[in-house]
N, C-alpha and C positions, 0 to 999 in steps of 0.2 A: 450532526449533519442535518437532522430534521429541523432543529431550531434555525440553522442558517438558511435552509430551504424555505421555511415559513417566513423568514425575514425578507428574503429576496423576492418571494412571491412565486406562485406556480408557473407563471408564464416566463419569468426570467430564468428558471431552472429547466424549462422544457422548450427549447428554441423551435423544435419541430412543430409542437402544438401552437406556438405563437405564429409561425409561418402559415400553418393551415388556417388559422383564424383570420389572418390578414388577407389571404387569397379568397376565402369565403366572403369576407366583407366586400372586397373589390368586385367579386362576381355578382353577388346578389344585390349590391348597391349600385350597379352600373346605371340604372335609369336616372339616378341623381348625380352620381359621380362623373359620368361622361359629360353632361352639360357643364358641370362645374370645371372639369379639366379643360374643356374647349374654351370656356370663358377666361380661365387663367392664361391659356396660351395666347388668346387674342389680347389680353391685358398686357402680357409681356411684349407682344409685338407692337402695340400702339403706345405703350407707356413712354418710350424714348421721345416720340413726337410730342406728346403732351408736356413732358418735362422741358423740351426745347422751347415750346411756345411759352411755358411758364417763366422762362428766363427773361422774356421780353415784357415782363410785368402784365401778362395776360392772366386773369384769374383762372382757377382750375376749371370751373364749370364751363365758361366760354371756350377754353382750350380743348376740353373734352368734346364739346359740341362741334367745334371746327374740325378736329381730327376725325370724328365719327362720320361727319357729313362728307369730308373729302374721301375717306375710305369707302363709304357707301356709294358715292358717285363713281369711283373707279370700278368697283365691283359691278354696279349696275350698267355702266357703259360697256364693260367687257361682256357681261351677260347678254346685253342687247345685240351686240355685234355677233356673238357666237350663235344666239338663237336665230337671228336673221339669216346668217349664212347656212345654218343647218336646215332651215326651211327651204332655202334655195336648192341645196343639195338633194333633199328629199324629193323635190319636184323633178330633178334631173336624173334621178337614179334609174327610172325605166329606160332612158336612152342608153345607159351604160350596161344594161343587163346582158346584152348579147356578147359584149367583150368579156364580161366576167364568166359567162357560160362557156365561151371558147377556151378561156384560161383553165377553167376547171376540167374541161374535157381533155385538154392537152396534158394535164397532170396525171391522168390515168394511163397506165402502161398499156400498149396494144396487146390483144389476146395472143398474138403469134410470137411475142418477144420471149426470150429465154427467162427473163425475170417473171413474166406472167405465168409461163408454164410451171416454173418452180413454185409459185404461190398456189396454183391450182393443185399441184401434186401434194403439197403440204396439207391443203384442205381435204383432199381425198383420203390421205393417210389418217388424218384426224377423224373423219367420219367412220372409217373402218374400225379404228381403235375403239371408239365409243359406241359402235353398233348402230349408227344413224345413217349409213349409206343406203341409198335407194337402190333396190334390186331392179334389174331390167324387166320390162314388161314381157310376160310369156308370149310366145308366138301365137298360141291359140286365141289369145285375147285380142290380137291385132286384126282389123278387118281385112279380108282378102279381096283383091281386085281381080275381076274377070273370072272368078270361079266361086261356086256356092260352097258354103261350109259343109263338111261331111255329115255333120249331125242334123243338118236341115232336111226334113222329109221332102221327097219328090212330090210336087203338086200334080194332081190329076184333074183333068178337065171335066168338071162336073157343073151341075147347076149352081152349086154354092159358090163356085169360083166366079161366076158372072154376076153374083149379087153385089150390090153396093156396100162397101165396108161401113161398119157402124162408126160414127164419129167418136173420137176420144174426148172424154170430158176434160176441160181445161180448168184447173183450179186457180181461182183469183188470188192475186198476191195479198198477203195480210196487211191490213191497214195499221201503220205504226201508232202506238198509243203514246201520247205525250201528256205527262203529268204536269199540270200548271199549278204552281204554288200560289195560293191566294196572297195578295199584297197585304203586308202588315203595316204599311204606312211609315210611321216614325222610326221603328226599328230598322227597316230596310234603308231609310235615309241615313241613319247613323252609321250603319255598316258600310255604306257607300262613301261617306265623308271621312271616316276614320283614317284610311290610308293617306288622305290629303291633309287633313287637319293636324294629325299627330306630328309629322315632320315640320309643318309650319309653326306649330306651337313650340316645339323644341328649339327651332331657330329663333323665335321671338324671345324665349326664355334665355338663351345664350346671349343675345344682344343686350337684353335688359341687365343681365348679370354683369356683362362686360362693362357697360356704362357705369353701373353702380360701383364696380371695383376701381375704375379709373377715377371717379369722383371722390370716393372715400378711401383712397389708397393709404393715406397716413393713418386713418382710423383702424383699418384692418391690420396694419403693421403694428400699431400699439396694442391691439387686442391679442395678437400672437405673443408679443413680449410679456404682457400681463399673464397669459396662460403659462408661459415658461417659468415665470418667477424672476425676482430680482437677482437671485443667485446665478442664474444662467443668462443674464442679460447680454453679456459680452459674446457668449457662444452663439446664442440665437441670432443676434445682430449680424455677426460674421456669416452665419449660414444663410440668412435671408439675402444679404447683399451679394454673396457669392452665387447663390442660385439665380437671383434676378439678373445679375450681370451675364452669367453663362447662357441662360435661356434666351434673354433678349438679344445677345450677340449672335447666338445660333440662328434664331428666327430671322433676324435682319439679314444675315449672310445667306441663309437659305432662300429668302425671298429674292434677293439680288441675283443669286446664282441661277435660280429657276427662271427669273425674268430674262436674264441675259441668254440663257439656253433657249428659251422660246423665241427670242428675237433672232438669234443666229439660225435656228432651225427654220423659222419662217422666211428669212432672207434667202437661205439656201434653197428652199422649195420654190420661191419666186424666181430665182435664177435658173432653176431647172425648167420651170414653166408649168408647175403644178397649179391648177386653179385653186382659188380660196386659200392661198398660202397663209394669210393672216389668221384664218380660223385654225389651221393645223398648228401654227406656232403657239397660239393661245392655249389650245387643248394640251399640247405637249408641256407647256409651262405649268398649267394647273395640275395635270396628272403627275408631274414630278414631285409634288408635295406628298404623294403616296409612295413610301419607300419601296424599292425593288419592283413592285408590280406595275406601278403607274408609268414607269419609263417605257416598258414594253407595250403597254396599251396605247401610249402616246404615238408610237411609230406605226402601230398596226392599222390605224384608221387612214392616214395618208397613203400607206402602202396599198391597201385595198382600193382606195379611190383612184390611185394611179393605174392600177390594173384595169379598172373599168373605163377610164378616160382614154387611155392609149392602147392601141392594138399591140405593138411589140412590148417585150419585157424590159427594155432598156430603162425607161424612166422610173419604173418601180424598183429596179435594182439600184439605180442611182440614189433613190430615197433611202434604201437600206444602207448604202455606203455612207451617205451623209450622216445618218443616225449613228452608225458605228464610229465614225471619226469624232463626232461631238461627244458621244458617251465615253469613249476611251479617254479623250483629253480631260473631260470634266471629272470622271470617276477616279482616274488614276493619278492625276496631278493636282487639279484645283481643289477638289473637295477634301482629300486627305490633308492637304496643307492648311486649309482654312478650318475645317471642322475639328481635326485632331488637336490643333493648338488652342481652340477656344472652348470645346466641350469636354475634352479629357476622356473621351470614350474610345475604347479600342474597337477596331472594325468587327472582330468576331463577337464581342459583347453586344455591339449594336445589332447584328443580325439575330443573335439568340433572343435578345429582348424584344425585337420586332415580332418574332414568332410568338413569344410569351404573351405580349399585350394583344396580339391579334386573336389568339385563342381565348383570351380573357374577355376582351371587349369588342371583338370583331373589327370592322373597318375603322371605326374611330380609334381603336387601340393601335392599329398600324400607323395611322397618321400621327398620333401623339406619342409614339414609342420613344423617340429621341428626347423630347422634353421631359418625359417621365423618368427616363433613365438618367438624365442629368440630375434630376432631383435626388435619385438614389445615390449617385456618386457624391453629391454635396453632403448628404447624410453621413456617408462613409468618411468624408474628410474631416468633419467637425464633431462627430459623435464617436467616442472611443468604442462604444459597444457595437457600432456599425462599421468599424474599420474594414471588415472583410468585404464590404461592398466595393470599396475603392480598389482593393486587391483584385477582385473578380472582374469588375467592369472598367476600371481605369486603363488608360493607355500607358501608364508607367509601370511596367512589369519587369523591369531590368533588375537582376540580382546585384547586390553590392559586390565589389571586387573580391572581398575576402570570402563571401559565401559562394561565389562562382568558382573561385580557386579551390575551395574545399570540396565543392560538388564534383569538379572535374577529377580531383584526386580519388574521391569515393568511386567514381566511374572508371578509375584506372586509366585515365587519359592524361598521361604525363606531358605529352606535347602541347596540348591546349592549356594545361595548367602553367607550363613554363611560358607560353605565349602571353598569358594574362599577366604574369609577373614582369615580363620584359616590357610590355606596353605601359605598365604602371611605372617602372623604373625609368622610362624614357623622359618623364616629366616630374619625377620626384626623387629625392635623395634616398640612399640605400637604407638609412635608419628608418625613414618613414615607410619604405617598402616592408621592412621587417615588422614594424608596429601595426601597419594597416592590413597586410596580407597574410604573412606567415604566422605571427603570434595568434590572431583569432582562429586560424585554421588548426594550429596545434592545440589551442584551448578547447575547440569543439571536438577534436579527436580524443583528447584526454577525457572529456566529459562523457562522450559516447562510449569509450572503452570501459570506463568504470561502471557505467550503467548497463553494460552488456549488449548494447545495440550496435557495436562495431566489432566485427570478427577480427581475429588476429592477423589474417592474411592482408586485409585492407589496412589495418593499423600499421603493419610493417611497411606496406607500400607507401603510405602517407609519410612515414618517418624517413624512408629511403629517398623519396623524391625531395623532401625538404633538405636532407643532407647534401644531395647532389646539386641542388640549386645554390646552396650556400657555398659549396666548393667552387662553383662556376663564378660566383660573385666575389670571390676572395681577393681578386686583383682589382676590383672596382674601387676607385678612390672616392671618398666623400668630399664633394666640392663645397667651397664657401660661396658666399653671395656673389663675389666677383668672378667666380669660375676657377679660382686657384685651389689646389688640393689642400685639405685641412692638415694633412700630415706635414707638409712643408709650409707652415704658417708664416705669416709676415713677422710674427713675434717669435723670438727664441724662448721657448718655455721649458720648464723643468719637468721632465717626465718622471713617473714613478712606476714601480712594478705593480701589476694587478694579477690577482689570482681569482679566476672565475670557478666557483664550486657549484656543481649541480646537486640537487637534493637527492632524488631517488630514481625517477623514471627516465626513459629515453627521451621524452619530450623536454625534460629539464636540461638534459645534456645538449640537445639541439639549440635551445635558446642560449645556453652558456657559450656555445660555439659562436652564435651570432653576436653576442655581447663582446666576446674576446676579439672578434674580427673588427668591429667598429671602434673599440678602444685602442687596438693596435694601429689602426689607420689614423687615429687621432694623435699618435706619437708616444704611446705607452707600451712598455714591455709587458706582454700578457702570457699567462699560463692557465690552461684549463685542466681541472681535476674533478673527477667524481667524488662524492662524499666518502665512499669507502676507501679511496686512495689517500685520504687526508690522515696519514699516520701520525703518531706522537713525535716521531723523529722530524717529520716535515714541519709540524707545528712548532717544535722547539727551534728550528732554524728560522722560521718566520718571526718568532718572538724577538730575535736579534735584529731583524730588519723592520723597524717600526714604521718606515715610510711605505711599506707594502700595504695596498688596499685590497680588502677581501670583498668580492661580490658573490652573494648567494643567489642562485637562480632556482626558481620554483614556479610551477604552473598550477593555479587553483583548478578545481575547488577542493581537492583532497590533499593538499600539501602543507597546510598551516602547521600541523603538529610536528611533522618532520622538520619543517623550516625552523620552528622555534627551538627544537632540540639541537639541531645543528648550530644555530646561532649561539645558544648557551655554551655549547662545547668550545666553539672558537673563541668567544669572548673570555671564557675562563682561562684559556691558554694564551690568548693574545690581548691582554688588557690595554696595550698602548696603540694597537693598530686600528685603523678606520675600517668599519664594516658597513656595507650597503646591502640591504635585503631587497631583492627584486621579486615581487609577486606579480606575475605578468597577466594582469587583468585590469583594463582601463576603468572598469566600473567600481573598483575598490577605492575606498577613501584611505589614502596613504597615511594621514595623520592618525586616524583611528587605529589602523594596523600597528602603527608605531607605539601607540599607547598600550595595545595588547601585548606587544613585545618589550615592554618596559624592563622586564627582568633580564632581558638579553642585552640591553643597552646598545642597540644599533645606532649608528650615526645618521643614517638616512634610510628611508623606505621609498622605493620607486615602483611604478606600475607599468612602465614601458621603457624601451631602449633609448628613446630620445632623452628622457629624464636622466637615465644613467649616464649618458654621454655628456649632458649638461653639467652634472655633478663633477665628472672627471675634469672637464675644462675649468670648472670653478676652482678646483684644488690645484691646478697647474699654476706655477708662479712665473713671473717674467724673468727672462734670462739676461743675456749679456748686453742688450741694447736698451738703455733707460729711456731714450727718446721715443722708441716704439712702445714702450710700456706706458708712458704718459699719454701717447696718442690712443692706445687701446683703452685706457681708463676713461678718456674723454668720450670715446665712442660708446662705451658701455653706460 
C-alpha cells in the first residue's frame, strides 16, 4: 500500500489536502487570479464577434481592434448617459427631501396605537429584566412650587440680608486642542491616490490582458495542448471546446437577457411616468449581472426615487409591481429554459457556488461564479478523476430506472416501484423490462445481501415485490414489431419443452420464473424447478426426451461454482439435451464464461433474458406453411 501511495503521490491519496491547497491558492492568489478570470470572461464574451469578423477575411488584429472599439464605445456611451442623469438627480434631490421625510414619518406607528403600546411594553419588560430601567425621581428632589422646602432655614431680616450678594465666578469653557499632523508631502499624496489609482490600474490590466488573449487566442490554445501532452490531446481539445462553447453561450445569453430586462423595465417606468426612466433601466440591466443581490438593488433606486417625486404611494407601488412581474417571468420561465440547457448547472448548485466564490473572492467572485462553475462542470465531464463535480453541480441528477426501482424497494415503497415498472413497460417490451429494471435490482440485492449491507427484512420485501410484479405481468403478451403477439406468430413453429432450473438462492428462482414466462409466451412449454428438486428420476425421464432444453438460472457474483457443479451434473445425465447457462449480469463476457465452463459442455451462455429468448427462437423450426418459412428466411 505504501508503494502504491508513493506511486500515486501524496496529493492523489489525500483529496482533502488537495482541496485545501487549491482553496488556499485561490484565496491568497486572488490579486492575480481575479484580473485573469475577468479577462478570460471578457475574452469568452467578445471572442464570438472576433470569430464572426474573421470569417469575412478580416485579419485577427483589425478584428480585435474593431470589436474592442465598438464595445468600449457602447460602455462609454452608457456610462456618459448614466453619469449625466445621476448628476441631474443629485441636483434635484433637495426638492424631494420633504416627500421622503413625510413617507418616513408615515411609516412610524403612532404612539397611541396598540402596536406601539405593545412595543413599548416589550421594551419596559426588557429594561426591568436586565436591570436598566430608570427609577422615578424621588419627590424630595423635585422643586416645590409656592412653598419653601422644609430643610431651608428661615431667613431673618438682618444687615447681612441687605448686602449685595457676591458674584459667582464663571468658568470659561475649555479651548479644544486640535493636533495638526505635519504634512509629509509625497507619502500623503500616495495615500490619497492609491484608492483611485489601484482600481484604474486593475481595469487597465484586465483590458490589456483581454486584448492580448483575443489576439493570441490560437497561441494560448496550443500552449495548453503542449502542457497537457500528446497523450491527452483529444481529451484536452474536447474540454477546451466544451468550456468555450458553454461559457460563450452563457455570457451571450446573459447579456441579451439583461439588456432586454433593462429595456422592458425602462419602458415600463416611462409608461408609469417615472422621470429618468432610461437611467433606471440601464442601472437595472447592469446590476443584473451581479447574481441574486444586483436585482434587488436595481429596483430599490427607482422605488426610493418614486417615493421622493410623488406624494402618494401609488407610483412607488406600481414600480414594485412592475419589478415583480418582470422578475417572476424572467427568473421562473426564461432563465431556467435558457441557462439550464446551455450551462448544465443545477439551480441549487448555482446558488451554493455563488456563496462559495463570494466568500473566496468577494464581489468579483459573485459576478464570476457562473463561468467558474461551468469550468468545474466541464472538468467533471472530461476528467474521470473529477467526475464527482458533474454529479454535484450538474443539472442531470436523475437516477437510472433500475437504480430508482431498487431504491424505492429499499425504502419499502412498493407503489412507486410498481409505477416505475409500469411507466417503463408502456414503451418497452416485457423482456426489456426484466433485463433493464428487475435483473439489475435483483443483482444489487444479492450483492448487498452477501456483503451484509442488506438486512433480511428488506431482502424479503424486495423478493416479494418482484414476485408480485411478475405475477401481475404474467398475462402480458410480448408483441412483435407490427403489434401482433409473438405467441401467435405468423409462422407455425415447432415448440419444444423447456425446463428452467434455478441454482440456489431465491433471486435465482425469481429470474427463472421470468425466463419461463417469456419463453412460454414465445410458444414453448415450460416448467420451472429448483435445483434441489431435480431428482435422479426426473433426470432419467428427461434423458428420454432429447428435444427438451435445459436453462440454468443464476445471479452473480457468488453463483459460478454452484452453476458449474449443476451444469456438470445435468450434462452427465443428459448428454443429448441442449443446455443454456444464464448468468444474469450484462457486464460478463459470455464467451469467456463458456470457456471456463468447457468441462460442462454448455451449448450456449447468455447474460440477459433477451439473449435467452433469441436462442429459443433460433432453435424453433418452421412448421406447416413453407411459403411463410421462405418469407421469414428472406426477412432474416
